[in-house]
Structures are given as C-alpha cells and as structure tokens.
Backbone as a chain_set.jsonl record, in Angstrom:
{"seq": "EKFPDKTNFIPHAVPDEIYRPLPKNDIRKHKEIILGKDRKDHFTAIWVNRNAKRKRSSDVLVSFSLFLDKLEKEKGHRDASIIMHCDPLYQEGANLFAVSEHLGIKDNVFFSNERLDFDKMNVLYNISDVCLNISYAEGFGLTTLEAMMGGVPIIAAKTGGLTRQVIDHRD", "coords": {"N": [[113.806, -80.588, -6.759], [116.18, -79.827, -8.018], [117.129, -82.155, -9.124], [115.195, -83.637, -10.859], [114.993, -85.926, -12.469], [116.218, -87.843, -10.977], [114.921, -88.322, -8.628], [112.164, -89.576, -6.728], [108.803, -89.533, -5.558], [107.394, -91.361, -3.096], [104.53, -92.131, -1.672], [103.453, -92.833, 1.711], [101.685, -95.744, 2.189], [99.223, -98.296, 2.617], [97.893, -101.297, 1.48], [94.347, -101.362, 1.083], [92.992, -103.696, 1.647], [94.276, -104.914, 3.699], [94.227, -103.472, 6.226], [91.184, -102.698, 7.509], [87.766, -101.754, 8.174], [85.876, -103.859, 10.339], [82.891, -105.919, 10.534], [80.383, -104.911, 12.922], [79.362, -106.934, 14.655], [81.411, -108.853, 14.543], [83.469, -107.391, 15.697], [82.577, -107.064, 18.371], [82.57, -109.747, 19.181], [85.306, -110.458, 18.894], [86.43, -108.624, 20.694], [85.466, -109.5, 23.161], [86.642, -112.049, 23.251], [89.407, -111.429, 23.206], [89.887, -109.412, 25.201], [88.285, -110.254, 27.3], [85.254, -111.184, 29.079], [84.572, -109.387, 31.118], [85.577, -106.982, 30.189], [84.39, -106.432, 27.806], [82.592, -104.385, 27.213], [84.012, -102.142, 27.698], [85.341, -98.853, 27.142], [87.911, -98.583, 24.86], [91.309, -98.004, 24.298], [94.152, -97.952, 22.112], [97.649, -98.399, 21.888], [100.371, -98.549, 19.885], [103.59, -99.175, 19.591], [107.21, -99.003, 19.874], [108.545, -99.694, 23.051], [110.035, -97.242, 24.044], [111.909, -94.396, 25.171], [111.44, -91.97, 23.638], [109.009, -92.545, 22.534], [107.216, -92.37, 24.554], [105.893, -94.157, 26.378], [105.436, -94.501, 29.175], [104.285, -92.027, 29.763], [101.914, -92.287, 28.36], [100.605, -94.197, 29.928], [100.39, -92.788, 32.368], [98.729, -90.684, 31.54], [96.486, -92.185, 30.814], [95.77, -93.164, 33.302], [94.97, -90.771, 34.563], [92.781, -90.214, 32.934], [91.125, -92.385, 33.651], [90.634, -91.734, 36.346], [89.159, -89.357, 36.023], [86.982, -90.357, 34.593], [85.854, -92.021, 36.522], [85.14, -90.121, 38.459], [83.291, -88.522, 37.043], [81.47, -90.329, 35.839], [81.182, -92.461, 37.54], [82.427, -94.926, 37.3], [85.148, -97.096, 36.205], [85.386, -98.161, 33.665], [87.222, -98.754, 31.351], [89.804, -99.609, 29.088], [93.219, -100.063, 28.084], [95.11, -101.079, 25.36], [98.345, -102.03, 25.137], [100.501, -102.446, 22.762], [103.374, -103.738, 22.69], [106.715, -104.491, 23.844], [106.687, -104.828, 27.16], [108.885, -104.831, 28.805], [111.059, -103.864, 27.464], [114.431, -102.972, 26.779], [115.066, -100.275, 26.179], [113.07, -98.803, 27.26], [110.706, -98.049, 29.914], [109.845, -100.254, 32.679], [106.922, -101.409, 32.044], [105.043, -102.977, 33.301], [105.571, -102.488, 36.006], [105.115, -99.714, 36.052], [102.344, -99.542, 35.444], [101.332, -100.924, 37.625], [102.248, -99.315, 39.763], [100.745, -97.023, 39.25], [98.268, -97.955, 39.814], [96.613, -99.109, 37.895], [96.747, -101.564, 36.701], [94.807, -103.505, 36.168], [93.42, -102.386, 34.126], [95.015, -102.335, 31.958], [96.056, -103.928, 29.068], [98.472, -105.963, 27.901], [99.992, -106.602, 24.859], [102.319, -108.382, 23.524], [103.342, -110.015, 21.567], [104.555, -110.772, 18.288], [102.418, -109.996, 15.679], [100.37, -111.059, 12.914], [99.041, -109.321, 9.987], [96.192, -109.592, 9.907], [95.517, -110.118, 12.594], [96.472, -107.81, 13.831], [94.783, -105.984, 12.615], [92.39, -106.711, 13.817], [92.948, -105.953, 16.507], [93.109, -103.15, 16.198], [90.46, -102.666, 15.35], [88.905, -103.403, 17.586], [89.302, -101.328, 19.204], [88.514, -98.073, 20.448], [89.866, -95.759, 20.055], [93.044, -94.676, 18.831], [96.248, -94.027, 20.063], [99.04, -91.839, 19.692], [101.658, -90.336, 20.892], [104.272, -89.651, 20.51], [107.526, -88.116, 20.886], [108.943, -87.499, 18.583], [108.051, -88.227, 15.405], [108.327, -89.595, 12.349], [106.423, -90.378, 10.428], [104.121, -92.075, 11.273], [102.97, -94.792, 11.155], [101.325, -96.611, 12.566], [99.126, -95.05, 13.294], [98.069, -94.507, 10.778], [97.336, -97.123, 10.016], [95.356, -97.645, 11.937], [93.443, -95.662, 11.29], [92.691, -96.591, 8.779], [91.156, -98.7, 9.501], [88.991, -97.381, 10.419], [89.237, -96.21, 12.891], [89.404, -93.553, 15.157], [92.111, -91.196, 15.757], [94.415, -90.013, 18.247], [96.857, -87.737, 18.267], [100.172, -86.448, 18.65], [101.453, -83.153, 18.007], [103.645, -83.376, 15.867], [106.118, -83.998, 13.413], [105.184, -86.2, 10.771], [102.729, -86.896, 11.834], [101.117, -84.666, 12.086], [99.99, -84.293, 9.605], [98.163, -86.298, 9.461], [96.062, -85.747, 11.092], [92.842, -84.768, 10.716], [91.038, -82.729, 11.52], [92.229, -80.409, 13.479], [91.039, -79.322, 15.728], [89.463, -81.188, 17.024]], "CA": [[113.779, -79.566, -7.784], [117.445, -79.769, -8.753], [117.401, -83.428, -9.791], [113.891, -84.281, -11.045], [115.122, -87.244, -13.087], [116.865, -88.749, -10.03], [114.15, -88.429, -7.391], [110.779, -90.04, -6.805], [107.999, -89.407, -4.347], [106.645, -92.573, -2.818], [103.726, -91.842, -0.476], [103.199, -93.942, 2.623], [100.383, -96.331, 1.914], [99.032, -99.697, 2.951], [96.731, -101.762, 0.715], [93.148, -101.277, 1.918], [92.472, -105.014, 2.038], [95.009, -105.362, 4.886], [93.591, -102.828, 7.373], [89.847, -102.332, 7.072], [86.755, -101.92, 9.228], [85.217, -105.159, 10.465], [81.486, -105.799, 10.942], [80.191, -104.651, 14.36], [79.215, -108.205, 15.383], [82.745, -109.45, 14.639], [84.241, -106.589, 16.653], [82.128, -107.427, 19.735], [83.036, -111.118, 19.439], [86.762, -110.405, 19.075], [86.736, -107.867, 21.907], [85.212, -110.384, 24.306], [87.644, -113.122, 23.238], [90.739, -110.901, 23.492], [89.953, -108.675, 26.471], [87.525, -110.952, 28.323], [83.853, -110.778, 29.255], [84.474, -108.229, 32.009], [86.022, -105.768, 29.495], [83.793, -106.377, 26.465], [81.89, -103.113, 27.024], [84.912, -101.048, 28.062], [85.971, -97.951, 26.188], [89.234, -99.17, 24.675], [92.326, -97.275, 23.545], [95.289, -98.787, 21.717], [98.926, -97.735, 21.663], [101.235, -99.505, 19.189], [104.903, -98.551, 19.413], [108.289, -99.582, 20.669], [108.614, -99.154, 24.411], [111.275, -96.462, 24.083], [111.678, -93.099, 25.804], [110.851, -90.972, 22.747], [107.638, -92.962, 22.213], [106.464, -91.894, 25.709], [105.016, -95.218, 26.88], [105.029, -94.205, 30.559], [103.369, -90.883, 29.703], [100.616, -92.815, 27.926], [99.967, -94.827, 31.09], [100.024, -91.728, 33.315], [97.558, -90.016, 30.959], [95.342, -93.096, 30.913], [95.399, -93.165, 34.718], [94.206, -89.533, 34.78], [91.504, -90.423, 32.256], [90.319, -93.286, 34.487], [90.197, -90.964, 37.519], [88.104, -88.447, 35.579], [85.842, -91.204, 34.25], [85.241, -92.438, 37.783], [84.551, -88.94, 39.088], [82.15, -88.028, 36.279], [80.513, -91.376, 35.453], [81.047, -93.434, 38.619], [83.048, -96.225, 36.986], [86.458, -97.073, 35.538], [85.221, -99.154, 32.61], [88.035, -98.425, 30.187], [91.03, -100.403, 28.986], [94.179, -99.667, 27.056], [95.953, -102.135, 24.807], [99.716, -101.567, 24.895], [101.118, -103.448, 21.891], [104.819, -103.497, 22.764], [107.4, -105.298, 24.856], [106.63, -104.011, 28.375], [110.175, -104.872, 29.495], [112.095, -103.534, 26.476], [115.588, -102.344, 27.428], [115.117, -98.83, 25.958], [111.927, -98.15, 27.887], [110.393, -98.339, 31.318], [109.161, -101.499, 32.996], [105.528, -100.978, 32.0], [104.304, -103.71, 34.336], [105.777, -101.736, 37.244], [104.455, -98.407, 35.927], [100.888, -99.717, 35.562], [101.048, -101.304, 39.013], [102.474, -98.113, 40.584], [99.631, -96.103, 39.011], [97.028, -98.592, 40.245], [95.75, -99.341, 36.732], [97.162, -102.799, 36.02], [93.626, -104.232, 35.705], [92.89, -101.678, 32.964], [96.027, -102.365, 30.904], [96.211, -105.22, 28.406], [99.725, -105.968, 27.151], [100.073, -107.474, 23.699], [103.742, -108.26, 23.199], [103.771, -110.971, 20.543], [104.508, -110.302, 16.903], [101.141, -110.421, 15.119], [100.202, -110.851, 11.474], [98.179, -108.189, 9.648], [94.8, -109.838, 10.286], [95.372, -109.975, 14.049], [96.63, -106.384, 14.144], [93.547, -105.343, 12.186], [91.409, -106.974, 14.877], [93.268, -105.092, 17.656], [92.673, -101.787, 15.886], [89.006, -102.615, 15.27], [88.257, -103.497, 18.902], [89.669, -100.116, 19.926], [87.714, -96.881, 20.177], [90.778, -94.688, 19.694], [94.46, -95.038, 18.763], [97.085, -92.945, 20.573], [100.453, -91.75, 19.341], [102.13, -89.059, 21.438], [105.726, -89.684, 20.41], [108.233, -86.835, 20.794], [109.35, -87.293, 17.198], [107.498, -89.307, 14.597], [108.473, -89.229, 10.952], [105.154, -90.528, 9.708], [103.036, -92.582, 12.108], [102.351, -95.916, 10.457], [100.239, -97.219, 13.356], [97.931, -94.216, 13.213], [97.512, -94.762, 9.449], [96.683, -98.435, 10.055], [94.126, -97.503, 12.724], [92.468, -94.892, 10.511], [92.192, -97.433, 7.7], [90.115, -99.513, 10.112], [87.911, -96.512, 10.872], [89.462, -95.856, 14.292], [89.946, -92.196, 15.317], [93.438, -91.12, 16.364], [94.872, -88.886, 19.05], [98.259, -87.665, 17.882], [100.938, -85.263, 19.028], [101.78, -82.26, 16.893], [105.047, -83.59, 15.529], [106.415, -84.724, 12.18], [104.124, -86.608, 9.866], [101.439, -87.049, 12.512], [100.297, -83.467, 11.873], [99.263, -84.438, 8.337], [97.126, -87.316, 9.598], [94.935, -85.202, 11.841], [91.971, -84.101, 9.761], [90.561, -81.487, 12.126], [93.067, -80.217, 14.673], [90.24, -78.882, 16.876], [88.848, -82.319, 17.712]], "C": [[115.035, -79.591, -8.64], [117.716, -81.038, -9.557], [116.095, -84.186, -10.053], [113.981, -85.67, -11.673], [115.759, -88.273, -12.155], [116.095, -88.914, -8.726], [112.733, -88.897, -7.688], [110.092, -89.757, -5.489], [107.203, -90.683, -4.197], [105.842, -92.32, -1.549], [103.613, -93.079, 0.416], [101.798, -94.461, 2.349], [100.397, -97.792, 2.329], [97.824, -100.152, 2.144], [95.478, -101.837, 1.606], [92.498, -102.621, 2.226], [93.183, -105.553, 3.29], [94.383, -104.793, 6.157], [92.277, -102.238, 6.901], [88.87, -102.472, 8.23], [86.15, -103.324, 9.182], [83.751, -104.941, 10.824], [81.363, -105.687, 12.464], [80.062, -105.938, 15.17], [80.561, -108.904, 15.567], [83.59, -108.71, 15.678], [83.864, -106.97, 18.076], [82.643, -108.812, 20.125], [84.534, -111.127, 19.728], [87.134, -109.692, 20.383], [86.538, -108.73, 23.145], [86.257, -111.498, 24.388], [89.002, -112.595, 23.708], [90.827, -110.267, 24.876], [89.198, -109.346, 27.611], [86.129, -110.379, 28.484], [83.713, -109.528, 30.113], [84.893, -106.929, 31.345], [85.336, -105.569, 28.142], [83.056, -105.081, 26.178], [82.748, -101.911, 27.399], [85.203, -100.142, 26.864], [87.413, -98.443, 26.075], [90.118, -98.291, 23.798], [93.422, -98.271, 23.162], [96.496, -97.893, 21.476], [99.862, -98.78, 21.083], [102.547, -98.792, 18.871], [105.97, -99.415, 20.053], [108.228, -98.933, 22.038], [109.971, -98.465, 24.557], [110.933, -95.064, 24.597], [110.979, -92.106, 24.881], [109.419, -91.302, 22.333], [106.665, -92.676, 23.358], [105.471, -92.925, 26.28], [104.542, -94.957, 28.314], [104.056, -93.032, 30.604], [101.975, -91.318, 29.264], [99.888, -93.423, 29.119], [99.566, -93.804, 32.147], [98.762, -91.016, 32.814], [96.319, -90.891, 31.069], [94.854, -93.194, 32.356], [94.559, -91.925, 35.059], [92.828, -89.621, 34.126], [90.585, -91.305, 33.102], [89.793, -92.564, 35.733], [89.047, -90.033, 37.157], [86.839, -89.217, 35.229], [85.092, -91.631, 35.51], [84.52, -91.27, 38.463], [83.267, -88.502, 38.379], [81.078, -89.074, 36.0], [80.337, -92.473, 36.508], [81.601, -94.812, 38.324], [84.405, -96.002, 36.326], [86.47, -98.103, 34.407], [85.919, -98.719, 31.32], [89.318, -99.248, 30.249], [91.934, -99.796, 27.931], [94.991, -100.889, 26.657], [97.308, -101.5, 24.52], [100.396, -102.663, 24.078], [102.609, -103.133, 21.779], [105.417, -104.519, 23.723], [107.45, -104.463, 26.133], [107.937, -103.98, 29.168], [111.337, -104.534, 28.565], [113.191, -102.685, 27.121], [115.655, -100.834, 27.246], [114.002, -98.068, 26.667], [111.774, -98.528, 29.34], [109.819, -99.746, 31.462], [107.672, -101.139, 33.103], [104.629, -101.77, 32.939], [104.368, -102.928, 35.645], [105.061, -100.383, 37.196], [102.951, -98.555, 36.113], [100.492, -100.129, 36.98], [101.195, -100.096, 39.944], [101.299, -97.135, 40.459], [98.286, -96.677, 39.461], [96.072, -98.884, 39.096], [96.031, -100.672, 36.039], [95.971, -103.618, 35.511], [92.995, -103.593, 34.473], [93.857, -101.687, 31.784], [96.153, -103.792, 30.385], [97.477, -105.149, 27.569], [99.671, -107.022, 26.046], [101.511, -107.378, 23.212], [104.249, -109.285, 22.194], [103.707, -110.321, 19.171], [103.234, -110.868, 16.278], [101.1, -110.19, 13.618], [99.189, -109.721, 11.236], [96.741, -108.385, 10.105], [94.578, -109.64, 11.787], [95.567, -108.524, 14.486], [95.371, -105.622, 13.747], [92.443, -105.531, 13.235], [91.678, -106.072, 16.086], [92.842, -103.644, 17.403], [91.148, -101.694, 15.942], [88.313, -102.714, 16.624], [88.537, -102.267, 19.754], [88.784, -98.951, 19.496], [88.581, -95.717, 19.723], [92.207, -95.235, 19.696], [95.277, -93.818, 19.171], [98.488, -93.006, 19.986], [100.931, -90.369, 19.782], [103.655, -89.003, 21.466], [106.315, -88.281, 20.337], [108.599, -86.495, 19.358], [108.872, -88.489, 16.389], [107.557, -88.869, 13.142], [107.178, -89.328, 10.176], [104.019, -90.959, 10.627], [102.272, -93.692, 11.416], [101.185, -96.497, 11.256], [98.973, -96.367, 13.325], [97.275, -94.353, 11.834], [96.741, -96.085, 9.451], [95.364, -98.35, 10.811], [93.054, -96.762, 11.926], [91.889, -95.71, 9.362], [91.109, -98.378, 8.205], [88.961, -98.682, 10.645], [88.045, -96.056, 12.308], [90.041, -94.438, 14.372], [91.312, -92.232, 16.004], [93.561, -89.884, 17.244], [96.368, -88.843, 18.824], [98.887, -86.364, 18.355], [101.233, -84.426, 17.788], [103.276, -82.351, 16.621], [105.139, -84.342, 14.204], [105.208, -85.0, 11.315], [102.764, -86.793, 10.517], [100.526, -85.849, 12.253], [99.486, -83.566, 10.582], [98.16, -85.481, 8.419], [95.902, -86.806, 10.342], [94.085, -84.369, 10.894], [91.483, -82.767, 10.291], [91.271, -81.308, 13.447], [92.271, -79.799, 15.895], [89.642, -80.046, 17.65], [89.553, -83.627, 17.433]], "O": [[114.964, -79.396, -9.853], [118.442, -81.006, -10.55], [115.909, -85.278, -9.516], [113.115, -86.509, -11.423], [115.835, -89.451, -12.502], [116.574, -89.582, -7.81], [112.184, -88.641, -8.76], [110.725, -89.744, -4.433], [106.424, -91.043, -5.079], [106.41, -92.297, -0.457], [103.669, -94.213, -0.058], [100.842, -93.689, 2.286], [101.447, -98.434, 2.382], [96.812, -99.451, 2.123], [95.543, -102.315, 2.738], [91.54, -102.673, 2.998], [92.738, -106.541, 3.875], [94.043, -105.547, 7.068], [92.247, -101.388, 6.012], [89.123, -103.229, 9.168], [85.945, -103.891, 8.109], [83.399, -103.891, 11.362], [82.141, -106.291, 13.203], [80.605, -106.021, 16.272], [80.823, -109.481, 16.622], [84.331, -109.328, 16.442], [84.746, -107.178, 18.909], [83.093, -109.024, 21.25], [84.977, -111.737, 20.701], [88.049, -110.118, 21.089], [87.35, -108.694, 24.069], [86.705, -111.847, 25.479], [89.672, -113.239, 24.514], [91.75, -110.562, 25.636], [89.448, -109.037, 28.776], [85.852, -109.249, 28.084], [82.835, -108.7, 29.867], [84.599, -105.858, 31.877], [85.668, -104.635, 27.412], [82.906, -104.707, 25.015], [82.259, -100.782, 27.416], [85.298, -100.604, 25.727], [88.064, -98.691, 27.09], [89.727, -97.887, 22.702], [93.592, -99.302, 23.813], [96.385, -96.791, 20.939], [100.12, -99.799, 21.725], [102.605, -97.923, 18.0], [105.676, -100.425, 20.691], [107.896, -97.754, 22.161], [110.918, -99.023, 25.113], [109.796, -94.609, 24.468], [110.017, -91.461, 25.296], [108.699, -90.435, 21.837], [105.449, -92.727, 23.175], [104.34, -92.579, 26.621], [103.371, -95.171, 28.627], [103.11, -93.038, 31.391], [100.973, -90.783, 29.739], [98.693, -93.193, 29.303], [98.508, -93.938, 32.761], [97.835, -90.777, 33.588], [95.232, -90.404, 31.379], [93.652, -93.295, 32.599], [93.556, -92.027, 35.764], [91.834, -89.162, 34.688], [89.401, -91.005, 33.252], [88.643, -92.758, 36.127], [88.07, -89.932, 37.899], [85.736, -88.767, 35.54], [83.863, -91.606, 35.558], [83.414, -91.432, 38.98], [82.28, -88.156, 39.026], [79.896, -88.74, 35.933], [79.448, -93.316, 36.387], [81.28, -95.771, 39.025], [84.76, -94.887, 35.944], [87.45, -98.824, 34.222], [85.273, -98.366, 30.334], [89.839, -99.54, 31.326], [91.483, -99.11, 27.014], [95.489, -101.631, 27.503], [97.403, -100.545, 23.749], [100.819, -103.682, 24.625], [103.045, -102.379, 20.91], [104.698, -105.311, 24.333], [108.187, -103.479, 26.186], [108.078, -103.189, 30.1], [112.481, -104.886, 28.854], [112.906, -101.787, 27.914], [116.249, -100.156, 28.085], [113.99, -96.837, 26.675], [112.605, -99.232, 29.914], [109.368, -100.349, 30.488], [107.224, -100.628, 34.129], [103.567, -101.288, 33.333], [103.352, -102.73, 36.311], [104.469, -99.957, 38.188], [102.341, -97.786, 36.855], [99.439, -99.729, 37.476], [100.354, -99.882, 40.817], [100.906, -96.5, 41.437], [97.282, -95.965, 39.485], [94.857, -98.906, 39.291], [95.597, -100.881, 34.906], [96.103, -104.349, 34.53], [92.127, -104.195, 33.842], [93.563, -101.118, 30.732], [96.331, -104.737, 31.154], [97.552, -104.361, 26.626], [99.344, -108.184, 26.289], [101.883, -106.403, 22.56], [105.456, -109.409, 21.992], [102.896, -109.426, 18.932], [102.993, -112.073, 16.336], [101.711, -109.252, 13.106], [98.562, -109.231, 12.175], [96.128, -107.457, 10.634], [93.571, -109.065, 12.2], [94.899, -108.06, 15.411], [94.939, -104.717, 14.462], [91.664, -104.616, 13.499], [90.744, -105.487, 16.635], [92.282, -102.992, 18.285], [90.605, -100.751, 16.517], [87.228, -102.157, 16.793], [88.068, -102.17, 20.888], [88.364, -98.857, 18.343], [88.09, -94.79, 19.078], [92.536, -96.139, 20.464], [95.035, -92.711, 18.691], [99.054, -94.085, 19.805], [100.647, -89.364, 19.131], [104.247, -88.379, 22.347], [105.692, -87.365, 19.799], [108.567, -85.329, 18.964], [109.251, -89.627, 16.664], [106.917, -87.894, 12.749], [106.868, -88.461, 9.359], [103.028, -90.236, 10.736], [101.083, -93.559, 11.125], [100.157, -96.842, 10.674], [97.866, -96.905, 13.33], [96.049, -94.319, 11.734], [95.621, -96.153, 8.945], [94.362, -98.919, 10.378], [91.898, -97.181, 11.89], [90.722, -95.541, 9.009], [90.247, -98.81, 7.439], [88.044, -99.225, 11.262], [87.081, -95.565, 12.893], [91.052, -94.147, 13.731], [91.629, -93.171, 16.735], [92.911, -88.862, 17.021], [97.076, -89.797, 19.148], [98.229, -85.328, 18.448], [101.256, -84.935, 16.667], [104.063, -81.522, 17.078], [104.324, -85.219, 13.921], [104.33, -84.154, 11.146], [101.749, -86.843, 9.823], [99.305, -85.996, 12.204], [98.408, -82.98, 10.483], [97.306, -85.543, 7.535], [94.82, -87.382, 10.227], [94.556, -83.379, 10.336], [91.516, -81.769, 9.57], [90.951, -81.981, 14.427], [92.779, -79.908, 17.011], [89.342, -79.897, 18.834], [89.146, -84.67, 17.946]]}, "num_chains": 1, "name": "protein.A"}
C-alpha cells in the first residue's frame, strides 16, 4: 500500500503442460511398472518433501500405519502404499527406513529418493490417489499445487499457504 510503484504480486503458478492428468490406461501401466504387480491395485498416497522435522515425515508414517490397521480391521486387507519422495536418511530427519520397519509397514512404503524431472514427478502424482502435506509450517505448498494440477486430491494441515489450497475444509 505504501509503495505501489515498488512492489509486485507474483502468484505461485506452474505451467499446466508440466503437471497434468494422464489417461487412466497410462496411469495403470505406470503404477504397475513403478510399484510392481503386487501393488498395482493398492490405494496409493504420496508425500513429497524434505525429510526434516518440521515436515513431519515420521508422523506421516505413523499416520499411514494407523490407516493400514483401520483398513485391515474394516476391509480385511492392507492393500495400500505410500510413496515417500525424499531422502530417507537425510541428516535433518529421522531414518525413515528404521521408522517404517519399526512400525511394521516397510512393505507398504515405497521410497523415491532420486531427483526426478517434471515428467517423472507428474507420473508419481498421477499414480497416487491422494497427496499429503502435514508440515508444521508451510509458506505455500508447491507439491500440493503440483498434485492438484494432476487432478490428485490433497490432505493438508491448516498452516500457511496450505489453507488457501483446500477448497472445502470439511472434506
């Protein structure tokens, strides 16, 4: 307000040709190639962040473990997977290999720790049924924007810019 000639508003945006929905047949093919035949029909969540305390990587795995327990109790199976796109041994975070093993869910966790180009990230989002971001503090939430551009629903914490990405806070 005080310096209108010296300030600009630049909204967060990503060109829509980078992250986009893929055809259903392509998604099934990619899911089987990436996660394997035994997981091709799994409900799949994705979490894309740095493995750092404020990003709550261990909390994501604990929550996913509780989800698997409830799934087994209510549906009689544990056919769900989570893609953790991060360095599972990053110095600022927990040893996520150890956490998933301690929780008894290592067979349901798929670690993706290589740097990927946009097309490969788009595939990871598209093979997922939901994208999670429960960070303690998130200025915007680029990964949730990328997921939504691919048509993937998000589950986000009520913090920072994530609150503006949730369309209907009730669901």
